C-alpha positions as CSV (number, residue, x, y, z in Angstrom):
1,M,40.7,24.2,123.1
2,T,40.2,25.8,119.7
3,N,42.5,25.4,116.7
4,D,43.6,29.1,117.2
5,S,44.6,28.3,120.8
6,V,46.6,25.3,119.7
7,H,48.4,27.4,117.0
8,Q,49.1,30.2,119.5
9,L,50.7,27.6,121.8
10,A,52.5,25.8,119.1
11,R,54.6,28.8,118.0
12,P,56.2,29.5,121.4
13,I,56.7,25.8,122.0
14,G,58.5,25.5,118.6
15,Y,60.6,28.5,119.4
16,I,61.5,27.1,122.8
17,Y,62.4,23.8,121.1
18,I,64.7,25.5,118.6
19,M,66.3,27.7,121.2
20,N,66.9,24.6,123.4
21,E,68.5,22.7,120.5
22,E,70.8,25.7,119.8
23,F,71.7,26.0,123.5
24,N,72.5,22.3,123.7
25,E,74.8,22.6,120.7
26,Q,76.6,25.5,122.2
27,L,77.0,23.6,125.5
28,K,78.3,20.6,123.6
29,Q,80.9,22.8,121.8
30,K,82.0,24.4,125.0
31,L,82.4,21.0,126.6
32,D,84.4,19.8,123.6
33,N,86.6,22.9,123.9
34,L,87.2,22.4,127.6
35,K,88.1,18.7,127.1
36,E,90.6,19.7,124.4
37,Q,92.1,22.4,126.7
38,N,92.3,19.9,129.6
39,I,94.1,17.4,127.4
40,Q,96.5,20.0,126.2
41,E,97.2,21.2,129.7
42,K,97.8,17.6,130.9
43,I,100.2,17.0,128.0
44,Q,102.1,20.2,128.9
45,L,102.3,19.1,132.6
46,L,103.6,15.7,131.7
47,S,106.2,17.1,129.3
48,N,107.4,19.5,132.0
49,E,107.6,16.6,134.5
50,A,109.6,14.5,132.0
51,I,112.0,17.4,131.5
52,Q,112.4,17.8,135.2
53,K,113.0,14.1,135.8
54,E,115.5,13.6,132.9
55,P,118.6,14.1,135.1
56,E,117.3,11.4,137.5
57,A,116.6,9.1,134.6
58,R,120.1,9.7,133.2
59,V,121.7,8.8,136.6
60,A,119.5,5.7,136.8
61,R,120.6,4.6,133.3
62,E,124.2,5.2,134.2
63,N,123.8,3.1,137.3
64,I,122.1,0.3,135.3
65,E,125.1,0.4,132.9
66,V,127.6,0.1,135.8
67,L,125.6,-2.8,137.2
68,H,125.5,-4.6,133.9
69,Q,129.3,-4.1,133.6
70,S,129.8,-5.7,137.0
71,L,128.1,-8.9,135.9
């Protein structure tokens, strides 16, 4: 293999390496965005669940208070 052949191969390989690095960075950013979105959705679901269960929690606290008073 001649020096010219090596240089002809080196350019495309370097280009592929750079493109791969850029692609990996884009994928990492997308993954980070999806993780953040997933966490935000989970927070919203838990908040909604807490709001829905608040009446049950209030009744439970009232029952606890009644039981404490009966001691």
